[in-house]
C-alpha positions as CSV (number, residue, x, y, z in Angstrom):
1,M,27.6,-46.8,-17.0
2,K,30.6,-46.6,-14.8
3,R,33.2,-49.4,-15.5
4,L,35.1,-51.3,-12.9
5,R,38.7,-50.0,-13.1
6,L,40.8,-53.1,-13.0
7,G,44.6,-53.5,-12.7
8,V,46.1,-56.7,-13.9
9,I,48.9,-58.2,-11.8
10,G,50.6,-60.9,-13.8
11,T,50.2,-61.3,-17.6
12,G,51.5,-64.8,-18.2
13,S,49.8,-68.1,-19.3
14,V,46.6,-67.8,-17.3
15,V,45.9,-64.4,-19.0
16,R,46.9,-65.7,-22.4
17,E,44.7,-68.8,-22.1
18,I,41.7,-67.4,-20.3
19,Y,41.5,-63.9,-18.9
20,R,42.4,-61.8,-22.0
21,H,39.1,-63.1,-23.4
22,L,37.3,-62.1,-20.3
23,Y,38.8,-58.6,-20.3
24,F,38.3,-57.8,-24.0
25,H,36.1,-60.4,-25.8
26,S,33.4,-61.5,-23.3
27,E,30.0,-60.1,-22.6
28,Y,31.6,-58.7,-19.4
29,A,34.2,-56.7,-21.3
30,Q,31.9,-53.6,-21.4
31,L,31.8,-53.7,-17.6
32,I,35.6,-53.6,-17.2
33,S,38.2,-51.0,-17.9
34,I,41.8,-52.4,-17.9
35,E,43.6,-49.4,-16.5
36,G,47.1,-51.0,-16.4
37,A,49.2,-54.1,-16.1
38,A,52.2,-55.2,-14.0
39,D,54.6,-58.1,-14.5
40,P,58.3,-58.4,-13.9
41,N,58.5,-60.5,-17.1
42,A,58.9,-57.8,-19.7
43,Q,58.2,-60.1,-22.6
44,A,54.9,-61.3,-21.2
45,L,54.0,-57.7,-20.1
46,H,54.6,-56.1,-23.5
47,A,53.0,-59.0,-25.4
48,F,49.8,-58.5,-23.5
49,C,49.8,-54.8,-23.5
50,D,50.8,-54.5,-27.2
51,Q,48.0,-56.8,-28.2
52,Y,45.4,-54.7,-26.4
53,A,46.9,-51.2,-26.9
54,I,47.6,-50.5,-23.2
55,P,49.8,-47.4,-23.2
56,R,53.5,-47.6,-22.2
57,N,52.9,-45.3,-19.1
58,R,50.4,-47.9,-17.8
59,R,52.8,-50.8,-18.0
60,F,54.7,-51.6,-14.8
61,R,57.4,-54.1,-13.7
62,N,56.2,-53.8,-10.1
63,Y,52.5,-54.1,-8.9
64,T,53.1,-51.6,-6.0
65,E,54.0,-48.9,-8.5
66,M,50.9,-49.7,-10.6
67,I,48.6,-49.5,-7.6
68,D,50.1,-46.3,-6.3
69,S,50.2,-44.7,-9.7
70,L,46.7,-45.5,-11.1
71,D,43.2,-44.8,-9.9
72,L,41.8,-48.4,-9.5
73,D,38.8,-50.1,-8.0
74,A,40.2,-53.6,-8.0
75,V,43.1,-55.8,-9.1
76,Q,43.3,-59.3,-10.4
77,V,46.2,-61.2,-9.0
78,N,47.4,-63.6,-11.7
79,T,50.7,-64.5,-10.0
80,P,51.7,-68.1,-9.2
81,D,49.6,-69.6,-6.4
82,A,52.3,-69.3,-3.8
83,L,52.7,-65.6,-4.5
84,H,49.0,-64.5,-4.0
85,R,49.5,-63.1,-0.5
86,E,51.7,-60.0,-0.9
87,P,49.9,-58.3,-3.8
88,T,46.5,-59.1,-2.3
89,L,47.4,-57.6,1.1
90,F,49.0,-54.6,-0.6
91,A,45.8,-54.0,-2.6
92,L,43.4,-54.6,0.3
93,E,45.3,-52.1,2.5
94,R,44.9,-49.5,-0.2
95,G,41.1,-49.9,-0.3
96,L,41.0,-52.1,-3.5
97,D,39.0,-55.3,-4.0
98,V,40.8,-58.4,-5.3
99,L,40.0,-61.2,-7.8
100,V,42.2,-64.2,-7.5
101,P,42.3,-67.2,-9.8
102,K,41.9,-70.4,-7.9
103,P,43.1,-71.1,-5.2
104,L,42.8,-68.3,-2.7
105,A,46.4,-69.2,-1.6
106,E,48.7,-72.1,-1.5
107,S,49.3,-71.7,2.2
108,V,46.7,-72.0,4.9
109,A,48.3,-69.2,6.9
110,D,48.5,-67.0,3.8
111,A,44.8,-67.6,3.1
112,H,43.8,-66.7,6.7
113,E,45.8,-63.5,6.6
114,M,44.3,-62.5,3.3
115,V,40.7,-63.1,4.5
116,T,41.4,-61.3,7.8
117,A,42.8,-58.2,5.9
118,A,39.8,-58.1,3.6
119,R,37.4,-58.2,6.5
120,R,39.4,-55.6,8.5
121,N,39.2,-53.2,5.5
122,N,35.6,-54.1,4.5
123,R,36.9,-55.2,1.1
124,L,36.2,-58.3,-1.0
125,I,38.3,-61.1,-2.1
126,V,36.7,-63.2,-4.7
127,V,38.2,-66.5,-6.1
128,D,37.7,-67.8,-9.6
129,F,36.9,-71.5,-9.2
130,H,35.3,-71.5,-12.7
131,K,34.1,-75.2,-12.5
132,R,31.4,-73.9,-10.1
133,D,29.6,-72.5,-13.2
134,D,30.0,-75.7,-15.2
135,P,26.3,-76.7,-15.8
136,R,27.2,-80.4,-15.1
137,I,28.6,-79.5,-11.7
138,Q,25.7,-77.3,-10.9
139,E,23.2,-80.0,-12.0
140,A,24.9,-82.7,-9.9
141,A,25.1,-80.3,-6.9
142,A,21.4,-79.4,-7.1
143,R,20.3,-83.1,-7.5
144,Y,22.6,-84.3,-4.7
145,R,21.4,-81.7,-2.2
146,A,17.8,-82.6,-3.2
147,G,18.4,-86.2,-2.1
148,A,18.4,-87.8,-5.6
149,Y,21.4,-90.1,-4.9
150,G,21.3,-90.5,-1.1
151,Q,24.4,-90.0,1.1
152,F,27.8,-89.9,-0.6
153,Q,30.0,-92.9,0.3
154,L,32.9,-92.9,-2.2
155,A,34.0,-90.7,-5.1
156,V,36.8,-90.8,-7.6
157,W,37.8,-87.6,-9.5
158,Y,40.6,-87.3,-12.0
159,M,42.2,-84.5,-14.0
160,L,45.2,-85.4,-16.1
161,D,47.1,-83.0,-18.4
162,K,49.3,-83.6,-21.4
163,L,53.0,-83.9,-20.6
164,L,53.7,-80.6,-22.5
165,V,52.1,-78.7,-19.6
166,A,54.9,-79.7,-17.3
167,D,57.7,-80.4,-19.8
168,P,60.3,-77.6,-20.0
169,N,61.7,-79.3,-23.1
170,H,58.5,-78.8,-25.2
171,E,58.5,-76.1,-27.9
172,P,56.8,-73.8,-27.5
173,R,57.0,-74.1,-23.7
174,F,53.5,-74.0,-22.2
175,F,54.6,-72.0,-19.1
176,A,57.1,-69.3,-19.3
177,S,59.2,-70.6,-16.4
178,A,61.3,-73.8,-17.0
179,D,60.9,-74.7,-13.3
180,F,57.1,-74.5,-13.2
181,A,56.6,-78.2,-12.4
182,E,59.2,-78.0,-9.7
183,K,57.5,-75.1,-8.0
184,N,53.9,-76.4,-8.6
185,T,52.6,-79.9,-8.1
186,P,49.6,-81.6,-9.7
187,I,48.0,-81.1,-6.2
188,S,48.5,-77.4,-6.0
189,F,47.6,-76.8,-9.7
190,L,44.9,-79.4,-10.5
191,T,43.7,-81.1,-7.3
192,V,42.5,-77.8,-6.0
193,H,40.0,-77.6,-8.8
194,M,38.5,-80.9,-8.1
195,V,38.4,-80.6,-4.4
196,D,36.4,-77.4,-4.6
197,A,34.0,-78.8,-7.2
198,F,33.3,-81.8,-5.0
199,V,32.9,-79.8,-1.8
200,Q,30.4,-77.5,-3.7
201,I,28.3,-80.7,-4.4
202,V,28.4,-82.4,-1.0
203,R,28.9,-79.4,1.3
204,E,30.9,-81.4,3.8
205,K,34.2,-80.5,5.6
206,P,37.3,-82.7,5.2
207,V,38.6,-84.3,8.4
208,R,41.6,-86.4,7.2
209,V,43.9,-86.5,4.2
210,R,46.5,-88.9,2.9
211,A,48.4,-88.6,-0.4
212,T,50.4,-90.9,-2.7
213,A,52.6,-89.4,-5.4
214,F,54.7,-90.8,-8.3
215,A,57.9,-89.2,-9.5
216,Q,58.9,-91.3,-12.4
217,K,58.1,-89.6,-15.8
218,L,59.3,-86.0,-15.0
219,P,62.7,-87.0,-13.5
220,A,63.4,-89.0,-16.7
221,L,62.8,-86.1,-19.1
222,A,65.7,-85.0,-21.3
223,P,67.7,-82.9,-21.8
224,T,66.1,-81.0,-18.9
225,A,64.8,-83.3,-16.1
226,V,62.1,-82.1,-13.6
227,R,62.2,-82.7,-9.9
228,G,58.4,-83.0,-9.6
229,Y,55.5,-85.4,-9.3
230,D,53.9,-86.9,-12.4
231,L,50.8,-88.2,-10.7
232,C,49.2,-87.7,-7.3
233,D,46.3,-89.4,-5.5
234,T,44.8,-87.3,-2.7
235,E,42.5,-89.4,-0.4
236,I,40.1,-87.3,1.7
237,Q,37.8,-88.4,4.4
238,F,34.8,-86.2,5.1
239,E,32.6,-85.6,8.2
240,S,30.1,-88.3,7.2
241,G,32.8,-90.9,6.8
242,G,32.7,-90.8,3.0
243,V,35.9,-90.9,1.1
244,A,37.0,-89.1,-2.1
245,H,40.1,-89.9,-4.2
246,I,41.3,-86.9,-6.3
247,V,43.8,-88.1,-8.9
248,T,45.7,-85.5,-10.8
249,G,48.8,-85.4,-13.0
250,W,50.5,-84.0,-16.1
251,H,52.2,-86.8,-17.9
252,L,49.7,-88.0,-20.6
253,P,51.2,-88.4,-24.0
254,N,50.9,-85.2,-26.0
255,T,48.8,-87.2,-28.5
256,A,45.9,-87.2,-25.9
257,H,42.6,-86.0,-27.4
258,A,42.5,-83.0,-25.1
259,L,44.9,-80.9,-23.1
260,T,43.1,-82.1,-20.0
261,V,41.4,-85.4,-19.6
262,Q,39.1,-85.4,-16.7
263,S,36.0,-87.0,-15.2
264,S,34.4,-88.3,-11.9
265,R,32.1,-90.8,-10.4
266,I,30.3,-90.2,-7.1
267,I,28.8,-93.4,-5.5
268,C,26.1,-92.8,-2.9
269,T,23.7,-94.9,-0.8
270,D,20.9,-94.7,-3.4
271,G,22.7,-94.3,-6.7
272,L,25.6,-92.8,-8.4
273,V,26.4,-90.0,-10.7
274,D,29.1,-89.8,-13.5
275,L,30.4,-86.5,-14.6
276,A,32.0,-86.8,-18.0
277,L,33.8,-83.6,-17.7
278,D,36.1,-84.0,-20.8
279,A,33.2,-84.9,-23.1
280,A,31.8,-81.5,-23.7
281,G,30.4,-82.2,-27.1
282,C,32.9,-81.1,-29.7
283,R,35.5,-83.6,-31.0
284,E,37.5,-82.8,-34.1
285,I,39.4,-85.0,-36.5
286,V,42.0,-82.8,-38.1
287,A,45.5,-83.0,-39.7
288,E,47.1,-82.7,-36.2
289,G,45.0,-85.6,-34.8
290,I,41.8,-86.1,-32.8
291,R,41.0,-83.3,-30.5
292,E,38.3,-82.6,-27.9
293,R,37.2,-79.0,-27.5
294,N,35.2,-77.8,-24.5
295,P,32.8,-75.1,-25.8
296,L,31.1,-75.2,-22.4
297,F,34.3,-73.6,-20.9
298,C,35.2,-71.3,-23.7
299,N,32.9,-70.9,-26.7
300,F,34.4,-68.9,-29.5
301,H,31.8,-67.2,-31.6
302,A,32.2,-66.2,-35.2
303,D,31.9,-62.5,-34.3
304,G,34.8,-62.7,-31.7
305,L,32.6,-63.0,-28.6
306,V,33.8,-65.6,-26.1
307,T,31.2,-67.2,-23.8
308,G,31.2,-70.2,-21.5
309,Y,31.7,-70.8,-17.8
310,G,35.3,-69.8,-18.1
311,M,34.0,-66.3,-18.7
312,S,30.8,-66.3,-16.7
313,H,32.2,-67.2,-13.3
314,P,34.9,-64.6,-13.1
315,G,32.6,-62.1,-14.9
316,R,30.0,-62.4,-12.2
317,L,32.6,-62.1,-9.5
318,L,33.7,-58.8,-11.0
319,Q,30.0,-57.7,-11.0
320,T,29.8,-58.6,-7.3
321,I,32.9,-56.4,-6.7
322,Q,31.2,-53.5,-8.6
323,R,28.0,-53.9,-6.4
324,H,30.1,-53.9,-3.3
325,R,31.9,-50.7,-4.4
326,D,28.6,-49.1,-5.2
327,G,27.2,-50.0,-1.7
328,D,24.7,-52.4,-3.1
329,L,26.0,-55.6,-1.4
330,E,24.0,-56.5,1.6
331,D,25.8,-57.5,4.8
332,E,24.4,-61.1,4.5
333,E,25.8,-61.5,1.0
334,Y,29.2,-60.0,2.0
335,A,29.4,-62.5,4.9
336,R,28.6,-65.3,2.4
337,M,31.1,-64.2,-0.1
338,M,33.8,-64.0,2.6
339,G,32.9,-67.4,4.1
340,A,35.1,-70.5,3.9
341,L,32.9,-72.3,1.3
342,Q,32.7,-69.4,-1.1
343,L,36.4,-68.6,-0.9
344,G,37.3,-72.2,-1.5
345,Y,39.2,-72.3,1.8
346,W,38.8,-76.1,2.1
347,A,40.6,-76.6,-1.2
348,T,43.6,-74.8,0.2
349,V,43.4,-76.8,3.4
350,V,43.2,-80.2,1.6
351,C,46.1,-79.3,-0.7
352,A,48.2,-78.1,2.2
353,A,47.4,-81.4,4.0
354,A,48.3,-83.4,1.0
355,H,51.7,-81.8,0.6
356,Q,52.3,-82.3,4.4
357,S,51.3,-85.9,4.0
358,L,53.9,-86.4,1.2
359,A,56.6,-84.5,3.2
360,E,56.0,-86.9,6.1
361,G,55.8,-90.0,3.9
362,T,58.3,-92.6,2.7
363,R,59.8,-92.8,-0.8
364,S,60.5,-96.1,-2.6
365,K,63.4,-96.7,-4.9
366,R,60.9,-96.6,-7.8
367,G,59.9,-93.0,-7.1
368,V,56.6,-93.7,-5.3
369,I,55.9,-91.5,-2.2
370,S,53.5,-93.0,0.3
371,G,52.2,-90.2,2.5
372,A,51.2,-90.1,6.1
373,D,47.8,-89.5,7.5
374,V,47.1,-85.8,8.3
375,D,44.3,-84.8,10.7
376,I,42.7,-81.5,9.4
377,T,41.9,-80.2,12.9
378,E,45.4,-80.7,14.1
379,L,46.8,-79.1,11.0
380,L,44.7,-76.0,11.4
381,E,45.4,-75.7,15.1
382,G,49.1,-76.0,14.5
383,L,49.0,-73.2,11.8
384,L,46.3,-70.9,13.1
385,G,46.0,-71.5,16.8
386,E,42.8,-70.0,18.3
387,A,41.7,-68.8,14.9
388,T,40.9,-72.4,13.9
389,H,37.4,-72.2,15.4
390,A,36.4,-69.7,12.7
391,Y,36.7,-72.5,10.1
392,L,35.7,-75.6,12.1
């Protein structure tokens, strides 16, 4: 069986925590051949490549050199969200397909340019919003669309990380870059997950966004303070008039029972549904404290196999890329894969609107930023002009 020849662009924390298991320890590993890796961070590059015996002549500091040097079918772009555009466009123009961890892009304009380039070259971009394969999300989506709860009216979702995720003073540092939490907000890094999960359930378009942010804990860190938000509430109004609050942050005490504490409640006309997303069924009491593990996301088997929706969603996306390269992807499925819903375009739009809301808002002396209302149609028209109709 021919393997999908994959080049890895970026070998940092997201590879360390998730994708190395996909590449080498999952049931999809036999479908993939990691042909090479590129990362300007030599330490991260060699740590990954040494662990998995990737030869020195297949290690690159520059992704353009890797793509031009190796015979590839696709690349996975594991760069920071704001840097998805350039490597994706470079790969697409050279006839490669692209897998991107969520989101498609941080910028609405970047996302549109990436989608346009993929369609122009008849290539695929696939985006790993792994929560789509969470069986709890899938069950809620199926039951909601079957009318079990009636019409959505109000929802609250939250996703809160331990402080160590954003704290450059923590040893070992969770992210390689000390300025991670200044360049990334809870909105860009966490809200995007929850927005996409919710949109997959209700299948509605957002029409208005307003955000509130708190910058209190991170600026008080020592000895290195962080100019960033601890906590953000993104309020979204949808087509039906229903409202969702997506609350995200990374300032929980490091003694929290899980790296990420998360859940949601969706209140509808005929009932409600609670998604206990941080109660996956495995709680440990060990010397280090009480810990919650999520075997639904990554289930580590005794024989080294790793399963769970953290593997199955990107794995199936790579299978879709392979079918497209083999000419087995029907036009209808290609159009669906390149549509706004499948690409998670609305997650990018909502997060961009939330950041604009905060930029236009007011800041109190106590570090609370009250955002302005942002109209989604006006936002898109201002950024995309006539191309807006393709999404609305």
